[in-house]
N, C-alpha and C positions, 0 to 999 in steps of 0.2 A: 513467552507469556500467552498467543496465540495457541498455540499445542497444548497447553493449559488450561484453556478457556478463560484466561484472566485479561484479557483484551477486551475494552467496552465497546469498539466499533467492532459491529457485525460485519461490515461489509469489509473492510481492512483485514479481517480474521478470516472470510473466505476466501479472501484474494491469497492470502500469504498460504493458506493450508493448500489451495489449487497448486500453487507453484512448487510448494513442497512434493505434492503428488507428482508432478512433472519432472522431478530431479532436478529440480534447479540447484546447480552446486550453494553451498551454504555462502561464500564469500559475495556471490553475485546475488543471492537472495537479500543479504544485509544490505548491500546499494540500492537494488530495486527498492527496497523499503524505506531506505534515508531519499532518494530520489521522489520518491511517492509522497512523505510527509512533506519534503522542502517545496512539492507542487502545489499541497495543501494550504500550508501556510502563505506562500506567495498570494493564493487566490483569496484566501482571508483577508489579507493584508491590503490588496489591492482592491476587493470591493467593499472594504469597510463595512461588514456583516459578520456575524457572529456563524461559528463553523455550525453547519446543518448536516449530519451525516446520512440523511434521508435524500438531500438534493446534491450532495457532493460526489456521487457517482464513482468508478473505480476506472481508470483509465489504464489500457495495456502497460507492459512494462514496454519501454524504449530502448533495450539490452535487443541485440540479435539473437533469434534463438540459434541452437548449436555452436556458438560460440566460447 
């Protein structure tokens, strides 16, 4: 969806495309996106506020580089 321009979150789309340009393997990218979405959902549930993509920010992937 990100590569076809169908993902509504511009920050997440930019992050995914950046990881693809860095040649992150597909499996790692899928896991990294899942982990990122889980962190976003957790933050929304803890804060009890609606999701706001402008203030969500994009944290760096926690996966080590080169592995």
